[in-house]
C-alpha positions, 0 to 999 in steps of 0.5 A, spaced: 741 444 901 735 442 898 738 436 895 742 434 901 735 434 905 732 429 900 738 425 900 737 425 908 730 423 908 731 418 903 736 415 907 732 415 913 726 412 910 731 406 907 734 405 914 727 405 917 725 400 912 731 396 913 731 396 921 723 393 920 725 388 915 731 386 920 726 385 926 722 381 922 727 376 920 730 375 927 723 373 929 723 368 923 730 365 925 728 365 932 723 359 931 716 359 928 713 360 935 716 366 936 714 370 929 711 376 931 707 381 926 708 388 927 703 392 930 698 398 928 701 404 926 696 409 927 693 411 934 686 410 938 682 416 936 681 421 942 675 421 946 672 425 951 676 424 958 673 419 963 675 417 970 674 410 969 681 407 970 679 399 971 683 394 968 680 388 971 677 383 966 669 383 969 665 378 965 658 380 965 653 377 970 648 372 968 642 372 973 638 367 969 636 361 973 640 354 972 634 350 970 631 356 965 638 356 962 638 349 961 631 350 958 634 355 953 640 352 951 636 346 949 633 350 943 640 351 941 643 343 941 644 344 933 649 349 934 657 348 934 656 341 932 664 340 932 665 343 939 670 348 937 667 354 941 669 354 949 662 351 952 661 356 957 662 362 953 658 359 948 652 358 953 653 365 956 652 368 949 646 363 947 643 365 953 644 372 952 642 372 945 635 368 947 633 373 952 635 379 949 633 378 941 629 384 941 636 388 941 639 384 935 636 386 928 641 381 925 639 374 928 643 370 923 649 370 926 652 370 933 660 371 935 664 369 940 671 372 941 675 368 946 681 373 948 684 367 953 687 364 947 693 366 944 693 370 938 696 365 934 690 361 934 683 361 931 679 365 937 674 369 933 668 364 932 662 366 927 656 362 928 651 361 923 644 361 927 641 357 921 645 351 921 649 352 927 656 351 923 662 355 926 667 359 922 673 360 926 678 365 924 684 369 927 683 376 930 688 381 934 687 384 941 690 391 943 697 393 945 695 395 952 692 388 953 699 385 951 705 389 953 710 384 952 707 382 945 707 375 947 700 373 944 696 373 950 691 379 952 692 380 960 689 387 961 682 390 959 680 397 959 674 401 957 678 407 958 680 412 952 687 412 951 688 405 954 689 402 947 686 396 950 681 391 948 674 391 952 670 385 954 663 384 954 657 384 949 657 388 943 652 389 938 655 390 931 652 396 928 653 399 921 659 398 916 663 404 913 669 406 910 675 409 914 683 409 914 683 401 914 677 401 908 671 397 910 670 397 917 664 395 922 662 399 928 660 396 935 656 398 940 658 396 947 652 393 951 656 391 958 659 396 963 666 393 961 665 396 954 660 402 954 665 406 951 666 402 945 663 407 940 667 413 942 673 409 942 672 407 935 673 400 937 671 397 930 672 390 926 676 392 920 681 388 916 689 389 917 695 387 914 698 385 921 693 379 922 694 373 918 691 366 917 697 363 920 700 360 926 704 366 928 703 372 934 699 377 930 700 384 931 697 388 936 691 394 935 689 399 939 683 395 942 680 393 935 679 386 934 682 386 927 681 381 922 685 379 916 684 383 910 682 376 906 677 375 911 674 382 912 669 383 907 665 376 909 666 378 917 663 385 915 657 382 911 655 377 916 655 381 922 653 388 920 646 390 921 645 388 929 648 381 930 651 379 937 658 379 939 661 377 945 668 378 947 670 374 953 676 370 957 674 363 957 680 358 960 675 352 960 674 347 955 669 345 949 666 339 952 659 339 953 655 336 959 653 329 957 646 329 953 642 323 950 642 323 943 637 327 939 634 321 935 636 313 935 641 311 930 638 309 924 641 305 918 644 307 912 639 309 907 638 305 901 639 308 894 632 305 892 626 304 896 626 296 897 618 296 899 612 300 900 610 302 907 608 295 910 601 298 912 594 297 910 593 304 910 592 307 903 596 313 902 593 319 899 597 322 893 602 327 894 602 334 890 608 332 886 605 325 883 604 325 876 603 320 871 609 324 867 613 322 873 612 315 875 619 316 880 615 321 884 610 315 887 616 311 889 619 318 893 612 318 896 612 311 898 619 312 901 617 319 905 612 315 908 616 309 910 622 314 913 617 318 917 614 312 920 620 308 921 626 313 922 623 319 925 617 317 929 618 323 933 615 327 928 608 324 929 608 328 936 607 334 931 609 341 933 606 347 936 604 350 930 602 343 926 594 345 926 596 351 922 598 346 916 593 341 918 587 343 923 585 336 924 592 333 925 591 331 933 585 327 931 589 323 926 592 316 927 600 315 925 599 313 918 595 319 917 600 324 920 606 321 916 602 322 910 601 330 912 608 330 914 610 327 907 605 332 904 609 338 908 616 336 905 613 335 898 610 342 899 617 345 901 621 341 895 616 345 890 619 352 893 626 349 894 628 345 888 621 345 883 622 338 884 628 337 881 633 332 884 639 335 881 637 342 883 643 346 885 644 353 888 650 357 890 649 360 897 653 367 896 653 369 904 655 362 907 662 362 905 666 356 904 664 349 905 668 346 910 667 339 907 668 340 900 673 346 901 669 350 895 663 355 896 657 352 899 652 350 894 645 347 896 643 341 892 637 336 891 630 336 892 631 339 899 637 343 898 642 341 903 649 342 903 655 337 904 657 341 911 651 338 914 654 331 915 659 335 920 653 336 925 647 331 922 651 324 922 644 321 919 646 325 912 649 320 908 653 324 903 659 322 901 664 327 898 670 323 897 666 319 891 662 325 889 668 330 888 669 326 882 663 327 878 660 332 875 656 338 879 649 335 876 651 328 876 645 324 879 649 319 881 652 324 886 650 322 893 647 328 895 643 328 889 640 321 890 632 323 892 632 318 897 639 320 901 637 327 900 630 326 903 632 322 909 637 327 911 632 333 910 627 329 914 632 328 920 634 336 920 626 337 921 626 332 926 631 336 930 628 342 929 621 340 931 625 337 937 629 343 939 624 349 937 617 345 938 615 349 931 615 348 924 615 356 922 621 359 926 624 366 925 631 364 927 634 357 927 630 354 921 634 350 916 629 352 910 628 360 908 621 358 905 618 356 912 622 362 915 616 367 917 618 374 914 624 372 910 625 374 903 624 367 900 618 365 905 613 361 902 609 359 908 602 361 905 603 357 899 606 351 903 600 351 908 595 351 903 598 345 899 598 341 906 591 343 908 589 340 901 589 333 903 582 331 905 584 328 912 586 335 914 579 338 912 
Protein backbone atom coordinates (compact mmCIF):
# COMPACT_ATOMS: atom_id res chain seq x y z
CA UNK A 1 0.00 0.00 0.00
CA UNK A 2 2.82 2.33 0.84
CA UNK A 3 4.41 1.67 -2.55
CA UNK A 4 1.19 2.48 -4.35
CA UNK A 5 0.85 5.73 -2.39
CA UNK A 6 4.36 6.82 -3.34
CA UNK A 7 3.70 6.02 -6.99
CA UNK A 8 0.52 8.05 -6.86
CA UNK A 9 2.31 10.98 -5.28
CA UNK A 10 5.09 10.87 -7.83
CA UNK A 11 2.58 10.70 -10.68
CA UNK A 12 0.67 13.62 -9.22
CA UNK A 13 3.80 15.74 -8.92
CA UNK A 14 4.88 14.79 -12.44
CA UNK A 15 1.45 15.66 -13.83
CA UNK A 16 1.43 19.02 -12.07
CA UNK A 17 4.90 19.90 -13.36
CA UNK A 18 3.90 18.80 -16.87
CA UNK A 19 0.74 20.91 -16.70
CA UNK A 20 2.66 24.02 -15.62
CA UNK A 21 5.23 23.48 -18.35
CA UNK A 22 2.42 23.09 -20.90
CA UNK A 23 0.82 26.38 -19.90
CA UNK A 24 4.15 28.20 -20.19
CA UNK A 25 4.76 26.63 -23.59
CA UNK A 26 1.30 27.65 -24.80
CA UNK A 27 1.95 31.18 -23.62
CA UNK A 28 5.19 31.32 -25.55
CA UNK A 29 3.53 29.92 -28.68
CA UNK A 30 0.85 32.60 -28.52
CA UNK A 31 3.47 35.27 -29.27
CA UNK A 32 6.02 37.23 -27.27
CA UNK A 33 3.41 39.77 -26.14
CA UNK A 34 1.36 37.03 -24.49
CA UNK A 35 4.07 35.33 -22.45
CA UNK A 36 3.16 35.38 -18.75
CA UNK A 37 5.42 34.30 -15.95
CA UNK A 38 3.86 32.25 -13.13
CA UNK A 39 2.60 33.92 -9.97
CA UNK A 40 3.90 33.90 -6.40
CA UNK A 41 3.08 30.52 -4.85
CA UNK A 42 2.96 31.63 -1.22
CA UNK A 43 0.26 33.82 0.30
CA UNK A 44 0.17 37.21 1.95
CA UNK A 45 0.86 36.80 5.69
CA UNK A 46 -2.19 37.10 7.89
CA UNK A 47 -2.60 40.38 9.76
CA UNK A 48 -5.03 41.93 12.16
CA UNK A 49 -8.43 42.41 10.48
CA UNK A 50 -9.48 45.92 9.55
CA UNK A 51 -12.54 47.61 8.15
CA UNK A 52 -10.90 49.44 5.25
CA UNK A 53 -12.37 48.05 2.03
CA UNK A 54 -11.26 50.80 -0.34
CA UNK A 55 -9.76 49.72 -3.64
CA UNK A 56 -9.75 53.14 -5.30
CA UNK A 57 -6.29 54.49 -6.12
CA UNK A 58 -5.82 57.75 -4.26
CA UNK A 59 -2.62 59.66 -4.90
CA UNK A 60 -1.31 61.73 -2.00
CA UNK A 61 -2.36 65.36 -2.13
CA UNK A 62 0.41 67.95 -2.36
CA UNK A 63 -0.27 71.25 -0.66
CA UNK A 64 2.99 72.99 -1.58
CA UNK A 65 2.16 76.17 -3.57
CA UNK A 66 3.11 76.04 -7.24
CA UNK A 67 5.70 78.80 -7.02
CA UNK A 68 7.32 77.00 -4.08
CA UNK A 69 7.29 73.71 -6.00
CA UNK A 70 9.10 75.37 -8.88
CA UNK A 71 11.74 76.76 -6.54
CA UNK A 72 12.24 73.33 -4.96
CA UNK A 73 12.49 71.54 -8.30
CA UNK A 74 15.21 73.92 -9.49
CA UNK A 75 17.44 72.25 -6.90
CA UNK A 76 17.06 68.98 -8.80
CA UNK A 77 17.56 70.05 -12.42
CA UNK A 78 20.33 67.48 -12.68
CA UNK A 79 18.03 64.54 -11.89
CA UNK A 80 16.99 62.15 -14.69
CA UNK A 81 18.98 63.77 -17.51
CA UNK A 82 17.67 61.29 -20.09
CA UNK A 83 14.03 61.87 -19.12
CA UNK A 84 12.81 58.32 -18.56
CA UNK A 85 10.80 58.85 -15.36
CA UNK A 86 7.24 60.23 -15.73
CA UNK A 87 7.65 63.93 -14.98
CA UNK A 88 4.66 64.42 -12.67
CA UNK A 89 5.56 61.40 -10.55
CA UNK A 90 9.22 62.42 -10.41
CA UNK A 91 8.33 66.01 -9.46
CA UNK A 92 5.98 64.90 -6.69
CA UNK A 93 8.60 62.52 -5.32
CA UNK A 94 11.31 65.20 -5.32
CA UNK A 95 9.09 67.79 -3.65
CA UNK A 96 8.02 65.29 -0.98
CA UNK A 97 11.64 64.27 -0.44
CA UNK A 98 12.75 67.89 -0.14
CA UNK A 99 9.98 68.80 2.31
CA UNK A 100 10.43 65.68 4.46
CA UNK A 101 14.17 65.04 4.41
CA UNK A 102 14.28 64.47 8.15
CA UNK A 103 12.24 61.27 7.64
CA UNK A 104 14.84 59.71 5.36
CA UNK A 105 18.18 58.66 6.79
CA UNK A 106 19.24 57.31 3.41
CA UNK A 107 19.19 60.38 1.16
CA UNK A 108 21.40 58.87 -1.54
CA UNK A 109 18.51 57.33 -3.47
CA UNK A 110 14.89 58.17 -4.30
CA UNK A 111 12.73 55.65 -6.16
CA UNK A 112 9.57 55.88 -8.24
CA UNK A 113 7.41 52.88 -9.16
CA UNK A 114 4.93 53.72 -11.91
CA UNK A 115 2.15 51.13 -11.80
CA UNK A 116 0.47 52.75 -14.81
CA UNK A 117 3.02 50.93 -16.96
CA UNK A 118 2.65 47.31 -18.01
CA UNK A 119 4.71 44.86 -15.99
CA UNK A 120 6.46 44.01 -19.27
CA UNK A 121 8.19 47.39 -19.11
CA UNK A 122 10.83 48.86 -16.84
CA UNK A 123 8.81 50.87 -14.32
CA UNK A 124 10.84 50.80 -11.10
CA UNK A 125 13.12 53.84 -11.30
CA UNK A 126 15.99 54.10 -8.79
CA UNK A 127 17.48 57.61 -8.81
CA UNK A 128 21.01 58.28 -7.61
CA UNK A 129 20.63 61.64 -5.86
CA UNK A 130 24.36 62.26 -6.07
CA UNK A 131 24.63 62.08 -9.85
CA UNK A 132 20.99 62.28 -10.95
CA UNK A 133 21.34 59.09 -12.99
CA UNK A 134 18.44 56.61 -13.10
CA UNK A 135 18.49 52.82 -13.02
CA UNK A 136 15.27 51.43 -14.51
CA UNK A 137 14.22 47.83 -13.83
CA UNK A 138 11.11 45.64 -13.92
CA UNK A 139 8.92 44.84 -10.94
CA UNK A 140 5.78 42.88 -10.12
CA UNK A 141 2.43 44.01 -8.77
CA UNK A 142 -0.12 42.20 -6.65
CA UNK A 143 -2.47 39.52 -7.92
CA UNK A 144 -5.37 41.44 -6.41
CA UNK A 145 -4.45 44.44 -8.53
CA UNK A 146 -4.54 42.51 -11.83
CA UNK A 147 -7.28 39.90 -11.79
CA UNK A 148 -6.90 38.88 -15.45
CA UNK A 149 -3.09 38.85 -15.44
CA UNK A 150 -2.80 41.16 -18.44
CA UNK A 151 0.19 43.01 -17.00
CA UNK A 152 -1.71 46.09 -15.86
CA UNK A 153 -2.48 46.94 -12.24
CA UNK A 154 -6.01 48.34 -11.98
CA UNK A 155 -7.02 48.02 -8.33
CA UNK A 156 -5.06 49.01 -5.24
CA UNK A 157 -5.73 48.36 -1.61
CA UNK A 158 -4.38 48.85 1.88
CA UNK A 159 -6.38 45.90 3.22
CA UNK A 160 -4.88 42.71 4.63
CA UNK A 161 -5.80 39.73 2.47
CA UNK A 162 -6.48 41.81 -0.65
CA UNK A 163 -3.27 40.58 -2.28
CA UNK A 164 -3.12 43.97 -3.98
CA UNK A 165 -0.43 46.59 -4.34
CA UNK A 166 -0.72 49.89 -2.48
CA UNK A 167 0.03 53.38 -3.76
CA UNK A 168 1.71 56.17 -1.84
CA UNK A 169 4.99 57.14 -0.24
CA UNK A 170 7.09 54.51 1.51
CA UNK A 171 10.26 54.50 3.53
CA UNK A 172 12.52 51.57 2.74
CA UNK A 173 13.56 50.30 6.16
CA UNK A 174 15.70 47.38 7.34
CA UNK A 175 16.82 44.37 5.33
CA UNK A 176 16.28 40.79 6.53
CA UNK A 177 16.35 37.21 5.31
CA UNK A 178 12.94 35.58 4.80
CA UNK A 179 11.31 32.93 2.65
CA UNK A 180 12.44 34.83 -0.45
CA UNK A 181 15.98 35.33 0.80
CA UNK A 182 17.35 38.85 1.21
CA UNK A 183 14.40 41.24 1.49
CA UNK A 184 13.69 44.84 2.43
CA UNK A 185 10.88 45.95 4.73
CA UNK A 186 8.90 49.08 3.88
CA UNK A 187 6.86 51.44 6.03
CA UNK A 188 3.88 53.16 4.45
CA UNK A 189 3.81 56.94 4.94
CA UNK A 190 0.45 57.58 3.23
CA UNK A 191 -3.11 56.71 4.20
CA UNK A 192 -3.23 54.47 1.13
CA UNK A 193 -0.35 52.22 2.29
CA UNK A 194 -0.28 52.63 6.08
CA UNK A 195 -0.58 48.85 6.65
CA UNK A 196 2.44 47.97 4.51
CA UNK A 197 4.48 46.58 7.41
CA UNK A 198 1.69 44.48 8.93
CA UNK A 199 0.87 43.13 5.46
CA UNK A 200 4.57 42.31 4.90
CA UNK A 201 4.68 44.42 1.73
CA UNK A 202 8.41 44.19 1.09
CA UNK A 203 10.91 44.35 -1.75
CA UNK A 204 12.35 40.90 -2.47
CA UNK A 205 13.75 38.86 -5.31
CA UNK A 206 11.53 36.46 -7.21
CA UNK A 207 11.92 33.90 -9.97
CA UNK A 208 8.67 35.17 -11.51
CA UNK A 209 10.28 38.55 -12.30
CA UNK A 210 12.82 38.65 -15.10
CA UNK A 211 14.49 41.47 -17.02
CA UNK A 212 12.65 40.40 -20.17
CA UNK A 213 9.81 41.89 -22.21
CA UNK A 214 7.18 39.51 -20.82
CA UNK A 215 4.24 39.90 -18.47
CA UNK A 216 5.77 39.38 -15.04
CA UNK A 217 4.29 37.03 -12.48
CA UNK A 218 1.99 38.53 -9.82
CA UNK A 219 2.96 38.81 -6.18
CA UNK A 220 0.66 39.11 -3.18
CA UNK A 221 1.19 42.87 -3.13
CA UNK A 222 4.98 43.18 -3.01
CA UNK A 223 7.02 45.06 -5.62
CA UNK A 224 9.25 42.05 -6.26
CA UNK A 225 12.31 42.39 -8.51
CA UNK A 226 14.40 39.86 -10.40
CA UNK A 227 16.82 37.77 -8.37
CA UNK A 228 19.65 39.21 -10.45
CA UNK A 229 18.80 42.76 -9.30
CA UNK A 230 17.74 41.96 -5.73
CA UNK A 231 21.02 42.48 -3.89
CA UNK A 232 21.79 45.81 -5.55
CA UNK A 233 18.26 47.15 -4.98
CA UNK A 234 18.32 46.24 -1.29
CA UNK A 235 21.81 47.64 -0.86
CA UNK A 236 20.91 50.97 -2.44
CA UNK A 237 17.53 51.53 -0.78
CA UNK A 238 17.86 50.09 2.71
CA UNK A 239 18.28 52.29 5.74
CA UNK A 240 15.54 54.83 5.12
CA UNK A 241 15.24 55.89 1.46
CA UNK A 242 12.07 57.23 -0.18
CA UNK A 243 10.03 54.99 -2.50
CA UNK A 244 6.98 56.44 -4.28
CA UNK A 245 4.43 54.05 -5.81
CA UNK A 246 2.11 55.91 -8.15
CA UNK A 247 -0.12 55.76 -11.20
CA UNK A 248 1.20 58.25 -13.75
CA UNK A 249 -0.18 58.03 -17.28
CA UNK A 250 1.48 61.26 -18.33
CA UNK A 251 4.70 61.60 -20.24
CA UNK A 252 8.29 62.32 -19.33
CA UNK A 253 8.45 65.67 -21.12
CA UNK A 254 9.74 68.55 -19.03
CA UNK A 255 8.57 72.15 -19.17
CA UNK A 256 10.73 74.27 -21.40
CA UNK A 257 13.67 75.70 -19.45
CA UNK A 258 16.66 77.81 -20.35
CA UNK A 259 19.99 75.98 -20.65
CA UNK A 260 21.87 75.95 -17.38
CA UNK A 261 25.03 77.15 -19.12
CA UNK A 262 25.76 78.45 -22.62
CA UNK A 263 27.24 75.92 -24.98
CA UNK A 264 30.99 75.74 -24.98
CA UNK A 265 33.45 74.64 -27.65
CA UNK A 266 35.21 71.32 -27.46
CA UNK A 267 38.12 71.31 -25.05
CA UNK A 268 41.58 71.23 -26.65
CA UNK A 269 43.80 68.37 -25.56
CA UNK A 270 46.45 70.92 -24.63
CA UNK A 271 46.04 74.56 -23.65
CA UNK A 272 46.79 77.01 -26.43
CA UNK A 273 47.84 80.14 -24.53
CA UNK A 274 47.76 81.26 -20.92
CA UNK A 275 44.82 83.46 -19.88
CA UNK A 276 44.95 86.71 -21.84
CA UNK A 277 45.20 88.98 -18.82
CA UNK A 278 47.72 91.14 -17.06
CA UNK A 279 46.82 89.49 -13.78
CA UNK A 280 49.66 87.45 -12.34
CA UNK A 281 48.09 84.27 -11.07
CA UNK A 282 49.06 83.13 -7.61
CA UNK A 283 50.63 79.63 -7.78
CA UNK A 284 48.28 76.77 -7.03
CA UNK A 285 48.97 74.09 -4.42
CA UNK A 286 49.91 71.34 -6.87
CA UNK A 287 52.62 73.32 -8.66
CA UNK A 288 56.16 72.03 -8.23
CA UNK A 289 59.44 72.18 -10.19
CA UNK A 290 59.29 68.38 -10.32
CA UNK A 291 55.94 68.52 -12.16
CA UNK A 292 56.14 71.32 -14.75
CA UNK A 293 52.98 70.06 -16.48
CA UNK A 294 50.92 71.16 -13.47
CA UNK A 295 51.68 74.83 -14.17
CA UNK A 296 49.99 74.30 -17.55
CA UNK A 297 47.02 72.73 -15.76
CA UNK A 298 46.81 75.82 -13.53
CA UNK A 299 46.80 78.15 -16.52
CA UNK A 300 44.08 76.08 -18.16
CA UNK A 301 41.93 76.14 -15.01
CA UNK A 302 42.06 79.95 -14.82
CA UNK A 303 41.20 80.33 -18.50
CA UNK A 304 38.44 77.74 -18.33
CA UNK A 305 36.76 79.35 -15.31
CA UNK A 306 36.93 82.85 -16.78
CA UNK A 307 35.78 81.93 -20.28
CA UNK A 308 33.67 78.78 -20.06
CA UNK A 309 32.16 78.93 -16.57
CA UNK A 310 31.99 82.62 -15.55
CA UNK A 311 28.85 81.94 -13.48
CA UNK A 312 31.17 80.53 -10.81
CA UNK A 313 32.58 84.01 -10.24
CA UNK A 314 29.27 84.98 -8.60
CA UNK A 315 30.35 82.69 -5.79
CA UNK A 316 28.28 80.47 -3.52
CA UNK A 317 26.49 80.97 -0.21
CA UNK A 318 29.34 79.26 1.62
CA UNK A 319 32.18 80.78 -0.42
CA UNK A 320 33.43 82.89 2.49
CA UNK A 321 34.09 79.70 4.46
CA UNK A 322 36.81 78.99 1.89
CA UNK A 323 37.93 82.56 1.21
CA UNK A 324 36.74 85.17 3.73
CA UNK A 325 37.64 88.07 1.43
CA UNK A 326 36.05 86.60 -1.70
CA UNK A 327 33.45 89.35 -2.17
CA UNK A 328 36.16 92.02 -2.24
CA UNK A 329 38.12 90.40 -5.08
CA UNK A 330 38.06 91.14 -8.81
CA UNK A 331 37.13 88.46 -11.33
CA UNK A 332 40.71 87.33 -11.98
CA UNK A 333 41.31 86.89 -8.28
CA UNK A 334 38.00 85.04 -7.87
CA UNK A 335 38.98 82.68 -10.66
CA UNK A 336 42.28 82.11 -8.86
CA UNK A 337 40.37 81.14 -5.71
CA UNK A 338 38.14 78.70 -7.61
CA UNK A 339 41.17 77.18 -9.31
CA UNK A 340 42.77 76.57 -5.91
CA UNK A 341 39.55 74.94 -4.73
CA UNK A 342 39.62 72.46 -7.63
CA UNK A 343 43.28 71.73 -6.95
CA UNK A 344 42.48 71.05 -3.29
CA UNK A 345 39.67 68.70 -4.29
CA UNK A 346 41.96 66.91 -6.77
CA UNK A 347 44.47 66.29 -3.99
CA UNK A 348 41.96 64.18 -2.07
CA UNK A 349 40.20 62.72 -5.10
CA UNK A 350 43.21 61.56 -7.11
CA UNK A 351 46.39 62.67 -5.30
CA UNK A 352 47.05 64.76 -8.44
CA UNK A 353 47.43 61.62 -10.56
CA UNK A 354 45.70 62.09 -13.94
CA UNK A 355 45.51 58.31 -14.44
CA UNK A 356 43.94 57.57 -11.04
CA UNK A 357 40.99 55.13 -11.17
CA UNK A 358 38.67 53.84 -8.46
CA UNK A 359 35.95 51.20 -8.74
CA UNK A 360 32.66 52.61 -7.39
CA UNK A 361 31.34 49.42 -5.81
CA UNK A 362 27.94 50.90 -4.90
CA UNK A 363 27.08 52.41 -8.29
CA UNK A 364 26.43 49.30 -10.38
CA UNK A 365 26.99 49.34 -14.14
CA UNK A 366 27.99 52.38 -16.16
CA UNK A 367 25.27 52.75 -18.85
CA UNK A 368 27.85 54.08 -21.33
CA UNK A 369 30.59 51.47 -20.95
CA UNK A 370 28.29 48.59 -19.87
CA UNK A 371 30.96 47.83 -17.27
CA UNK A 372 31.28 48.56 -13.53
CA UNK A 373 31.40 52.28 -12.79
CA UNK A 374 34.88 53.72 -12.29
CA UNK A 375 35.77 57.23 -11.17
CA UNK A 376 38.77 58.41 -13.16
CA UNK A 377 41.25 61.22 -13.64
CA UNK A 378 42.18 64.30 -11.64
CA UNK A 379 38.62 64.98 -10.46
CA UNK A 380 37.44 61.34 -10.49
CA UNK A 381 34.71 61.46 -13.11
CA UNK A 382 32.81 58.71 -14.94
CA UNK A 383 31.80 58.02 -18.51
CA UNK A 384 28.13 58.00 -17.48
CA UNK A 385 28.44 61.75 -16.85
CA UNK A 386 28.22 62.44 -20.58
CA UNK A 387 24.54 61.43 -20.46
CA UNK A 388 23.59 64.44 -18.36
CA UNK A 389 26.58 66.76 -18.81
CA UNK A 390 27.15 67.23 -22.57
CA UNK A 391 30.12 69.49 -21.90
CA UNK A 392 32.03 66.41 -20.68
CA UNK A 393 33.91 65.34 -23.80
CA UNK A 394 34.73 61.76 -22.88
CA UNK A 395 34.74 59.45 -25.89
CA UNK A 396 34.22 55.82 -24.90
CA UNK A 397 34.11 54.75 -28.57
CA UNK A 398 37.85 55.53 -28.70
CA UNK A 399 38.84 54.87 -25.09
CA UNK A 400 37.50 51.32 -25.00
CA UNK A 401 40.40 50.16 -27.16
CA UNK A 402 43.01 51.58 -24.78
CA UNK A 403 44.45 50.18 -21.56
CA UNK A 404 42.68 51.17 -18.34
CA UNK A 405 45.34 53.71 -17.35
CA UNK A 406 46.46 54.79 -20.78
CA UNK A 407 46.95 58.58 -20.57
CA UNK A 408 45.62 58.84 -24.14
CA UNK A 409 42.11 58.06 -22.84
CA UNK A 410 39.92 61.14 -23.12
CA UNK A 411 38.64 60.78 -19.56
CA UNK A 412 42.24 60.80 -18.28
CA UNK A 413 43.26 63.83 -20.31
CA UNK A 414 43.87 66.47 -17.58
CA UNK A 415 42.29 69.31 -19.58
CA UNK A 416 39.17 67.39 -20.64
CA UNK A 417 38.77 66.02 -17.11
CA UNK A 418 39.17 69.44 -15.48
CA UNK A 419 36.75 71.11 -17.91
CA UNK A 420 34.09 68.51 -17.13
CA UNK A 421 34.63 68.78 -13.36
CA UNK A 422 34.46 72.59 -13.37
CA UNK A 423 31.21 72.40 -15.34
CA UNK A 424 29.70 69.94 -12.87
CA UNK A 425 30.57 72.27 -10.00
CA UNK A 426 29.07 75.21 -11.92
CA UNK A 427 25.78 73.30 -12.21
CA UNK A 428 25.84 72.38 -8.53
CA UNK A 429 26.40 75.97 -7.46
CA UNK A 430 23.64 77.13 -9.80
CA UNK A 431 21.19 74.57 -8.40
CA UNK A 432 22.30 74.33 -4.78
CA UNK A 433 23.89 77.76 -4.25
CA UNK A 434 26.59 76.04 -2.22
CA UNK A 435 29.82 74.05 -2.44
CA UNK A 436 29.21 71.94 0.65
CA UNK A 437 25.85 70.16 0.38
CA UNK A 438 24.70 67.06 2.23
CA UNK A 439 22.87 65.60 -0.79
CA UNK A 440 23.25 66.15 -4.50
CA UNK A 441 26.95 66.92 -4.40
CA UNK A 442 29.10 65.06 -6.92
CA UNK A 443 32.22 64.68 -4.78
CA UNK A 444 32.35 62.87 -1.44
CA UNK A 445 35.30 64.99 -0.29
CA UNK A 446 33.05 68.06 0.03
CA UNK A 447 29.98 66.31 1.46
CA UNK A 448 29.51 67.42 5.10
CA UNK A 449 29.51 64.50 7.51
CA UNK A 450 30.36 62.03 4.78
CA UNK A 451 32.75 59.16 5.27
CA UNK A 452 35.31 60.62 2.86
CA UNK A 453 34.82 64.34 3.49
CA UNK A 454 37.95 66.49 3.62
CA UNK A 455 36.27 69.87 4.04
CA UNK A 456 38.59 71.17 6.75
CA UNK A 457 41.74 70.35 4.77
CA UNK A 458 40.32 71.71 1.52
CA UNK A 459 39.19 74.91 3.24
CA UNK A 460 42.66 75.42 4.71
CA UNK A 461 44.29 75.00 1.29
CA UNK A 462 42.05 77.65 -0.28
CA UNK A 463 42.46 80.06 2.65
CA UNK A 464 46.24 79.81 2.27
CA UNK A 465 46.04 82.03 -0.82
CA UNK A 466 47.22 85.54 0.12
CA UNK A 467 44.20 87.17 -1.52
CA UNK A 468 41.92 85.28 0.89
CA UNK A 469 43.74 86.38 4.06
